[in-house]
Every structure is written in structure tokens, then in C-alpha cells.
Residue, then its C-alpha position, 0 to 999 in steps of 0.5 A: x444623503x448618499x449611503x456609503x455604497x451609493x457614493x462609492x458607485x457614483x465615484x466609480x462611475x465618475x472615474x470611468x467617465x473621466x477615463x473614457x475622455x482620456x483623463x489620466x489624473x483627476x484633481x478632487x477639490x474637496x472641503x467641509x463646505x463642499x463634500x465631506x471627509x469620508x467623501x474624499x478619503x473614500x475616493x482616494x482609497x477607491x482610486x488607489x485600489x482599482x484601475x483608472x485615473x489617478x486622483x490628487x486630493x485637496x482639502x479646502x480648510x484652514x487646517x493643515x493638519x487635517x489636510x495632511x491627515x486626509x491624504x490631501x496634497x494641499x489645504x486648497x481647492x475651493x477655500x472660499x475668499x468670495x462666492x460666484x458672479x451668478x449669485x452676486x456673491x463674488x466680491x467686487x471693488x465696484x457694485x454689480x451692474x444689476x445689484x446695488x452691492x459688491x458681493x461677499x467676502x469670506x476671507x481677508x488678506x490677513x487670513x490669506x497670509x496666515x494660511x499661506x505661511x502655515x501651508x508653506x512651512x508645512x510643505x503643502x500647497x495653499x489655494x483659494x477660490x477667488x473670482x471677483x477683483x476684490x477677492x483676487x486683491x485680497x489673495x495677492x495682498x495676503x500672499x505678498x505679506x506671506x512672502x515678506x515674512x518667509x521670503x519670496x523664494x520659499x513662497x514661489x517654490x510652494x506653487x500656491x494657486x488661485x482657483x477661477x481667478x476670473x476678474x484680473x487687472x494687469x496689476x493682479x497678473x503682474x503679482x501672480x507672476x512675481x509670487x509664483x501663483x498658478x491660475x487654475x482656470x475654467x475656459x468653459x465658463x467663458x464659453x457658457x457665460x461670456x459674450x455681449x449678452x451673457x451672464x457676465x455682461x448682465x452682472x458686470x456690464x459689457x465693459x467689465x465683462x470683456x476683461x474677464x479670464x484674460x488667458x493670453x495676458x497671463x501666459x505673456x506674463x509667465x503665469x502657469x495656467x491649469x485648465x479645469x472643468x470645475x465639474x459639475x459646474x461645467x462638464x468634464x471635457x478636456x478638448x472642449x476646454x482647450x477649444x474654449x480657451x483658443x476661441x475665447x469670446x473676447x479675441x484678445x484673451x485667446x490662446x494659440 
């Protein structure tokens, strides 16, 4: 709905705000279901032509050629395997505590595998939005199938990633370490929605909610953690993000 000049001014203001917080690099997770091709290419041109944070772009579509054409470093970002817990669309193995269903699946393991193979062969990063435990299972199975086809070393070297990765079992964490997956996580989610009376507990029940966002276990397993904001879901706030991870509402998940 924005005219091109309005969009450019909004992007300029966003980059200036990021710079004011000490952010030197912005990772823009664009895609056809989130923004537009013009939005991504315009932002990349703006960042390249003016002082300010560097911008790394990702395009969330199962189209490697399109990602490369747009100047993205990955066919990644919010390539949706499922939805979100708040809207009951994150895909779960067991039903929601406050709804009689298990959410929504957008990609299965076969689709994940095909995308990882294509991205690995093209030298691009694959990445997936996966929040629920069933969605993370689909990603793990898909990436493992790709490794079976291409070789584990090639898949690990591509440094594919999972965005959000909130509902993780110990088996998921071990698979992330084995497959070389990066967990791109948002500690502010726990600060906002965690705790005994938070949204996570309402959606999942207190017992399942306590398993979410297990950062300490990921680190112990050797899984790289990338902290982000998912802005505008939660604000750009680098040190607030670090504090949220260090003071996780579930003590066993805290980082030092």
C-alpha cells in the first residue's frame, strides 16, 4: 500500500534506528508472503548507496534462481513450515491445550529435503520458519534426507538454518548438531510469552511450555545460536535480547 518514496523513507528510518542501537548489520528476511521483491531490492540498493548498517537479504521461496536474481544470500528467512503458537498455527505433535487440533503444516519433510538439496547445490543457504515440534521434526527429517543424498559434509558446510526453533526435543537438538544447523532464535519471545501464566502456557500447558527455547542445551550440544528480534514482532533491542537469554524465564535454559 506504500508508494515507492514512502517505502524508501520508512526503510531509511528503520536503518537509522538500527544504527542508533549499535546494530552494524541487518538481516532482512523477505519473501512473497511477507513483503515484495521491490521491497527487498529497494532496501538492498538503499543500504549500498548510503551510510548505515549493512543489509544481508534472504528470500523465502522455493526458487533458488529468484533468490539469486534478487541479490539474496539464501532462499531462506521465513519460508514457512508452520505458523505461530499465538494463532494456533504452529504445527504440533500433540493438540493445543486450549484448542482441539495440532496446528497447520505448510511444508513436509520431502519438500524440505528438495529445497535443501537445491540450495546446497547452488551454494545458497536454506532456511525454514519452524516453531512447533512437528514442524521441527519435518525440517530435521528433510535435512537428513538431503544429507543422505549429497553427503553430510556438504550439507553441514552450507550452514542451513532454522528460524525460531522454539519447541525442541533432545533428539531435535542432537540432530541440529549432527546436521550443522544454526538455530536463529528470538529470546525476547520468552520474555514476552514465557512464564507460568504466559501465552506459551495457555497454548501448550505449563509442562510443555517449560521446554520451549532451550538455549543452554543447544549451546551444550554445539549448535550455533543466532540471536535476533523478528522485528516488528519484538523490537530491535540487542542488549535486551542478550538479557532475555541470560534471564530466561525457565532457569535451566539460561545462557551465561
